[in-house]
Structure formats: structure tokens, C-alpha cells
C-alpha positions as a Markdown table, in Angstrom:
| # | Residue | x | y | z |
|---|---|---|---|---|
| 1 | Met | 70.5 | 76.7 | 95.9 |
| 2 | Ser | 71.0 | 73.4 | 97.6 |
| 3 | Pro | 72.5 | 73.2 | 101.1 |
| 4 | Arg | 76.2 | 72.4 | 101.4 |
| 5 | Thr | 77.2 | 68.8 | 101.9 |
| 6 | Lys | 79.3 | 67.7 | 104.9 |
| 7 | Glu | 82.2 | 67.3 | 102.6 |
| 8 | Gln | 81.9 | 70.9 | 101.4 |
| 9 | Ile | 81.6 | 72.2 | 104.9 |
| 10 | Ala | 84.6 | 70.2 | 106.0 |
| 11 | Gly | 86.5 | 71.6 | 103.0 |
| 12 | Ile | 85.6 | 75.2 | 103.8 |
| 13 | Arg | 86.6 | 74.7 | 107.4 |
| 14 | Ser | 89.9 | 73.2 | 106.4 |
| 15 | Glu | 90.6 | 76.0 | 104.0 |
| 16 | Ser | 89.8 | 78.6 | 106.7 |
| 17 | Ile | 92.0 | 77.0 | 109.3 |
| 18 | Asn | 94.8 | 76.8 | 106.8 |
| 19 | Lys | 94.5 | 80.5 | 105.9 |
| 20 | Ile | 94.6 | 81.3 | 109.6 |
| 21 | Leu | 97.6 | 79.2 | 110.3 |
| 22 | Met | 99.6 | 80.5 | 107.3 |
| 23 | Ala | 98.8 | 84.1 | 108.1 |
| 24 | Ser | 99.8 | 83.5 | 111.8 |
| 25 | Met | 103.0 | 81.8 | 110.8 |
| 26 | Glu | 104.0 | 84.8 | 108.5 |
| 27 | Leu | 103.0 | 87.4 | 111.1 |
| 28 | Phe | 104.7 | 85.6 | 114.0 |
| 29 | Ala | 107.8 | 85.3 | 111.9 |
| 30 | Thr | 107.9 | 89.0 | 110.9 |
| 31 | Asn | 106.4 | 90.7 | 113.9 |
| 32 | Gly | 107.1 | 88.2 | 116.7 |
| 33 | Tyr | 104.5 | 86.5 | 118.8 |
| 34 | Pro | 103.9 | 89.4 | 121.2 |
| 35 | Gly | 103.7 | 91.9 | 118.3 |
| 36 | Thr | 101.0 | 89.9 | 116.5 |
| 37 | Ser | 97.4 | 90.4 | 117.5 |
| 38 | Val | 94.4 | 88.2 | 116.6 |
| 39 | Asn | 93.0 | 91.2 | 114.7 |
| 40 | Ala | 96.1 | 91.3 | 112.5 |
| 41 | Ile | 95.9 | 87.5 | 111.9 |
| 42 | Ala | 92.2 | 87.9 | 110.9 |
| 43 | Lys | 93.0 | 90.7 | 108.5 |
| 44 | Lys | 96.0 | 88.9 | 106.9 |
| 45 | Ala | 93.9 | 85.7 | 106.6 |
| 46 | Gly | 90.9 | 87.5 | 105.2 |
| 47 | Val | 88.6 | 86.1 | 107.9 |
| 48 | Ser | 86.7 | 87.5 | 110.8 |
| 49 | Lys | 88.2 | 87.6 | 114.3 |
| 50 | Gly | 85.1 | 85.6 | 115.4 |
| 51 | Leu | 85.9 | 82.8 | 113.0 |
| 52 | Ile | 89.4 | 82.5 | 114.4 |
| 53 | Tyr | 87.9 | 82.0 | 117.9 |
| 54 | Asn | 85.5 | 79.5 | 116.4 |
| 55 | Tyr | 88.5 | 77.3 | 115.4 |
| 56 | Phe | 91.1 | 78.3 | 118.1 |
| 57 | Glu | 90.7 | 79.1 | 121.8 |
| 58 | Ser | 93.5 | 81.6 | 121.8 |
| 59 | Lys | 96.6 | 82.9 | 120.1 |
| 60 | Glu | 98.5 | 80.3 | 122.1 |
| 61 | Asp | 96.3 | 77.6 | 120.6 |
| 62 | Ile | 97.3 | 78.8 | 117.1 |
| 63 | Val | 100.9 | 78.3 | 118.2 |
| 64 | Lys | 100.2 | 74.8 | 119.4 |
| 65 | Arg | 98.7 | 74.0 | 116.0 |
| 66 | Leu | 101.7 | 75.4 | 114.2 |
| 67 | Ile | 104.1 | 73.4 | 116.4 |
| 68 | Thr | 102.0 | 70.3 | 115.7 |
| 69 | Met | 102.4 | 71.0 | 111.9 |
| 70 | Met | 106.2 | 71.2 | 112.3 |
| 71 | Leu | 106.3 | 68.0 | 114.3 |
| 72 | Gln | 104.1 | 66.3 | 111.7 |
| 73 | Met | 106.8 | 67.1 | 109.1 |
| 74 | Ala | 109.2 | 65.1 | 111.2 |
| 75 | Asp | 106.7 | 62.3 | 111.6 |
| 76 | Asp | 106.2 | 62.3 | 107.8 |
| 77 | Ile | 109.9 | 62.0 | 107.2 |
| 78 | Met | 110.2 | 59.0 | 109.5 |
| 79 | Glu | 107.0 | 57.3 | 108.2 |
| 80 | Asn | 107.9 | 57.9 | 104.5 |
| 81 | Ala | 111.4 | 56.5 | 105.1 |
| 82 | Ala | 110.0 | 53.5 | 106.9 |
| 83 | Ala | 107.5 | 52.9 | 104.1 |
| 84 | Lys | 110.3 | 52.5 | 101.5 |
| 85 | Ile | 111.5 | 48.9 | 101.0 |
| 86 | Ala | 114.9 | 48.4 | 102.7 |
| 87 | Glu | 116.7 | 45.1 | 102.9 |
| 88 | Thr | 119.6 | 46.4 | 105.0 |
| 89 | Pro | 120.1 | 49.1 | 107.7 |
| 90 | Met | 122.3 | 50.9 | 105.2 |
| 91 | Gln | 119.3 | 51.1 | 102.8 |
| 92 | Glu | 117.1 | 52.3 | 105.7 |
| 93 | Leu | 119.7 | 55.1 | 106.4 |
| 94 | Lys | 119.8 | 56.0 | 102.7 |
| 95 | Asn | 115.9 | 56.1 | 102.6 |
| 96 | Leu | 115.9 | 58.4 | 105.7 |
| 97 | Ile | 118.4 | 60.8 | 104.1 |
| 98 | Asp | 116.6 | 60.8 | 100.8 |
| 99 | Val | 113.2 | 61.5 | 102.3 |
| 100 | Phe | 114.6 | 64.2 | 104.5 |
| 101 | Phe | 116.0 | 66.0 | 101.4 |
| 102 | Asp | 112.8 | 65.5 | 99.5 |
| 103 | Thr | 110.8 | 67.0 | 102.3 |
| 104 | Ile | 113.1 | 70.0 | 102.7 |
| 105 | Glu | 112.8 | 70.7 | 98.9 |
| 106 | Gln | 109.0 | 70.3 | 98.9 |
| 107 | Gln | 108.4 | 72.4 | 102.1 |
| 108 | Ile | 111.0 | 75.1 | 101.6 |
| 109 | Glu | 108.5 | 78.0 | 101.8 |
| 110 | Met | 106.9 | 76.8 | 104.9 |
| 111 | Met | 110.3 | 76.3 | 106.5 |
| 112 | Arg | 111.2 | 79.9 | 105.7 |
| 113 | Trp | 108.3 | 81.0 | 107.8 |
| 114 | Ile | 108.6 | 78.4 | 110.5 |
| 115 | Leu | 112.3 | 79.0 | 111.3 |
| 116 | Pro | 111.9 | 82.5 | 112.9 |
| 117 | Leu | 108.8 | 81.3 | 114.7 |
| 118 | Ala | 110.7 | 78.3 | 116.1 |
| 119 | Phe | 113.3 | 80.5 | 117.8 |
| 120 | Gln | 110.5 | 82.4 | 119.6 |
| 121 | Met | 108.6 | 79.4 | 120.8 |
| 122 | Ser | 111.0 | 78.3 | 123.5 |
| 123 | Lys | 109.1 | 80.8 | 125.7 |
| 124 | Phe | 106.2 | 78.3 | 125.9 |
| 125 | Ser | 106.8 | 75.3 | 128.2 |
| 126 | Phe | 104.3 | 73.3 | 126.2 |
| 127 | Val | 106.4 | 73.7 | 123.1 |
| 128 | Asn | 109.5 | 72.4 | 124.8 |
| 129 | Asp | 107.6 | 69.4 | 126.0 |
| 130 | Met | 106.2 | 68.7 | 122.6 |
| 131 | Val | 109.5 | 69.1 | 120.8 |
| 132 | Ala | 111.6 | 67.1 | 123.3 |
| 133 | Gly | 109.4 | 64.1 | 122.9 |
| 134 | Lys | 109.6 | 64.2 | 119.1 |
| 135 | Ile | 113.4 | 64.7 | 119.2 |
| 136 | Glu | 113.8 | 61.7 | 121.5 |
| 137 | Ser | 111.7 | 59.4 | 119.3 |
| 138 | Thr | 113.4 | 60.5 | 116.1 |
| 139 | Ile | 116.9 | 60.0 | 117.6 |
| 140 | Gly | 115.8 | 56.6 | 118.9 |
| 141 | Val | 114.9 | 55.5 | 115.3 |
| 142 | Met | 118.2 | 56.7 | 113.9 |
| 143 | Gln | 120.1 | 55.1 | 116.8 |
| 144 | Asn | 118.5 | 51.8 | 116.1 |
| 145 | Ile | 119.6 | 52.0 | 112.4 |
| 146 | Phe | 123.2 | 52.9 | 113.5 |
| 147 | Glu | 123.3 | 50.0 | 116.0 |
| 148 | Arg | 122.3 | 47.6 | 113.3 |
| 149 | Ile | 124.9 | 49.0 | 110.9 |
| 150 | Gly | 127.5 | 48.4 | 113.6 |
| 151 | Tyr | 128.6 | 51.9 | 114.7 |
| 152 | Asp | 130.7 | 52.0 | 117.9 |
| 153 | Asp | 128.6 | 54.8 | 119.4 |
| 154 | Pro | 125.2 | 54.7 | 117.6 |
| 155 | Glu | 123.6 | 57.2 | 120.0 |
| 156 | Arg | 126.2 | 59.9 | 119.3 |
| 157 | Glu | 126.0 | 59.2 | 115.6 |
| 158 | Ala | 122.2 | 59.6 | 115.7 |
| 159 | Trp | 122.6 | 62.9 | 117.6 |
| 160 | Phe | 125.2 | 64.0 | 115.0 |
| 161 | Leu | 123.0 | 63.2 | 112.0 |
| 162 | Gly | 120.1 | 64.9 | 113.8 |
| 163 | Ala | 122.2 | 68.1 | 114.3 |
| 164 | Ile | 123.2 | 68.0 | 110.6 |
| 165 | Met | 119.6 | 67.7 | 109.5 |
| 166 | Asp | 118.6 | 70.6 | 111.9 |
| 167 | Gly | 121.4 | 72.8 | 110.5 |
| 168 | Leu | 120.5 | 71.9 | 106.9 |
| 169 | Gly | 116.9 | 72.9 | 107.5 |
| 170 | Met | 118.0 | 76.3 | 108.9 |
| 171 | Asp | 120.5 | 76.9 | 106.1 |
| 172 | Val | 118.0 | 76.1 | 103.4 |
| 173 | Ala | 115.4 | 78.4 | 105.0 |
| 174 | Ile | 117.9 | 81.3 | 105.3 |
| 175 | Leu | 120.1 | 81.0 | 102.3 |
| 176 | Pro | 118.2 | 81.4 | 99.0 |
| 177 | Asp | 120.8 | 79.7 | 96.8 |
| 178 | Tyr | 121.8 | 76.9 | 99.2 |
| 179 | Glu | 123.3 | 74.0 | 97.2 |
| 180 | Ile | 121.2 | 71.3 | 98.8 |
| 181 | Asp | 122.2 | 68.6 | 96.3 |
| 182 | Lys | 125.8 | 68.9 | 97.3 |
| 183 | Met | 124.9 | 68.3 | 100.9 |
| 184 | His | 122.8 | 65.3 | 99.9 |
| 185 | Lys | 125.8 | 63.9 | 98.1 |
| 186 | Phe | 128.1 | 64.7 | 101.1 |
| 187 | Leu | 125.9 | 62.7 | 103.4 |
| 188 | Tyr | 125.9 | 59.8 | 100.9 |
| 189 | Ile | 129.8 | 59.9 | 100.9 |
| 190 | Lys | 130.0 | 60.3 | 104.7 |
| 191 | Tyr | 127.8 | 57.2 | 105.3 |
| 192 | Asn | 129.2 | 55.2 | 102.4 |
| 193 | Leu | 125.9 | 55.2 | 100.5 |
| 194 | Ile | 127.3 | 56.0 | 97.1 |
| 195 | Glu | 126.2 | 53.3 | 94.7 |
| 196 | Asp | 128.5 | 52.0 | 92.0 |
| 197 | Glu | 127.9 | 53.8 | 88.7 |
């Protein structure tokens, strides 16, 4: 048997880390952070406790990685919206809304596990700092779009849209039959993004 290549080793490492993160997310969501041990995570992930400590310094380090994953979803939404061609700020807003809804639909299972975890994480000051910075940058991007569209109070409108998006993420995660398409259309109507048919 030939030795594993660097790519194979990296793939195994990535798969193991992902198993640990997914198991942690599920256990934190169902048992709470204090009620979840590293042993329980190892058992759920199908890995050894030692392997967990090979990849993570502590249970708190796992939380940091999970929060980073959540924040990466927000980054991906903003980057994917920016990557779409937009000739006007209205088109930028439409792209942002479309990418948001696409991401919600693609990541619905992860969001169902992340939501309960998110409500527990305010106990950790590092989480508050990480999230606050991400919220400010996201609101800043939306505020810029609303300024260029000509809103009287672009900052308030950005915070309003951000709150709607947060609420939609929670609703979709909690309610199994949530009619996400209707809310997508509602935002199109609210922001005059409906195209002539």
C-alpha cells in the first residue's frame, strides 16, 4: 500500500474536522453548551477524544470555529451579491436579496442547528466581538446601497433590512413549512424590485 498523498491527508483532516463541527453543533443545540462534553462530541462524530484535541484546543475553540462558519455565511452572501453584475444600486439591492434567499434555502439544515446555538453564545465575550464587527460591516454595505438609491435615512433602512433578514433566518429554521418564496416576493414589492412581466 502506497503512502497517502498530501491531498489525501488534507481531505481526511477536513472530513474529520467537519464531522466534529457538525456533531458539536447538533449537541450544543440539543443539550446546551454546558451540557455537552468533549466525550459526547467524540462519540457523536465517530472520532477519538484525542483527535478532537489534535484539531481544537478546547470546547470553546470548537465554538469559535462554529461562529466563524456562521459569519462566513454572511460573508458569502455579501461576496456573491457583489460578484453579480449590477448597473444600478437597485440591481445591487435585488442581487443582495436574491443571494440571501438562495443561501437560506441551501443552508436550511445548518441554520436549524445554528439557531439554538446562537442564542447560547452570547455568554462568550469573544462571540459578541466577532458578531458585532460582522454586523457593522454588513450594515455598512447595505447603507451604502440605500444612500445611492436615495433613501432619506439609509442607515435606518439598512438596519431594518438586516432585522428582516435575521428574522427570516430564524423563521425558516424554526417553521418547517415557512413560505419563503412569499417573503422573497414581499421584499421585491417593498423595495420596488418587481420587473415588468
